[in-house]
N, C-alpha and C positions, 0 to 999 in steps of 0.2 A: 583734396585733389590727389588722385593716385598717380603713380609714375608713368604708366602708359599714356594717360590723357595728356600729361605735361609734355611727354616726348612727341606725341602726335601734333600738339599745338606748336611746339618749337620747330618741328619739321615743316609744318605749314607756313610758319613765319619765314623760315629760311628759304623755302621754295618761292614764296611770294616776292621776297626781296630780290632773290636771284633773277626771277622773271622780269621784274621791273627794271633792273640794271641791264639785262639783256635787251629789253625793249628800247631803252635809251641808246644803247650801243647800235642796235639795228636802225633806229631812226636817224642817228648821226651818220651812219654809213649811207643811208638812203639820201640824206641831204647832200652829202659829198658827191655821190654817184650821179645825181640828177644833172648838175651842170657839166660834170666831166663827160657823161655820155653824150650830151648835146654837143659839146665841143668836139668829141671824137667823131660824131656823125658829120659835123661841118667839115672837119679836116678830110674825112673820106670823100665827101661830095666834091670839095674843091680840088683835091689831089687826083681823084679819078683813078684811071689805070686798071690793072687786072684785078686788084683786090681793094676796092674802095671801102670794104667793111672791116679791114684789118684792125684799125684802131678801136672801132666799136666792139669787135670780138674780144680784144684785150680787156676792155672795160667789163664786158660780160664775164670773162674768166676771173677777173679780180673780184667781181660780185659773188661768183660761185665760191671762191676760196674764203672770202670773208663770211659768207653765209654758213659755211661749215665751221669756221672758227667761232662765230657767235653761237651757233647751234641753238637758236631761239626756242624751238619746241622739242629739242632732244632727239631729232630724227636722224642725225648723222652719227656714225660710229667714230669715236675719237680714240686714236691709238694712244697707248700709254707711252709717255716720253719722259725719261729720267730727268733731264735738265731743260728740255725744250717745253715751251708752253704750247700744247696741241690745241687748246681751245680756251675760250674765256672762262669756262668752268674751272680749268686748272688754276687760273688766277684767283678765283673766288675761294677755292679749296686752300690754296697757300695762304691767302690773307686770313681766312677763318682759322687755320691752324696756328698762325702766329698770334692772333688775338686770343685764342683759347690758352695757348702756352703762357702768354703774358698775364692773363687773368688768373690762371692757376698759381703761377709762381710769384705774382705781384711784382713782376719785372718792370724795368724802366720803359717809358714810352719811347725813348730815343732808340733803343734796340729794336722795338717793334716797328718803328718808322723805317729804320734801315732795312729790315727784312722785307717789309712791304715794298719799299722802293726797289729792292733787288728783284722781287717778283715782277714788278711792273716793267723794269728795264729788260728783264729776260723776255717778257711778252712782246715788248716793242721790237726786240731783235729777232723774234721768231715770226713776225707777221711778214708774209711774202711781199717782195718788191716787184710789182708788175705794173 
């Protein structure tokens, strides 16, 4: 087997795994947004007033932001962010880099775990609160 074929296959595997993880994140987001959007609709209906759609619009905005963050099909431009996690792709890249370094250096799994936990914590801190 030659090098380009191996590279193509590894790229395919990486892309497929990334897509599956993004599908899971997108599905989880949808599961959370379903009851939240229904609750926001009920709140707006019972509250009434000038802007009964206010809470529902906030849920839609949260959905738009998380859609950009998940970037399921790669349709959104993701700005480069030095310490901020601009998208779920950034998490995957950081985790992959840590795992590659650990594999190449034969490092300890504890240090890999700490770096991965740091990447995930940074991701949690960068998700918008709305």
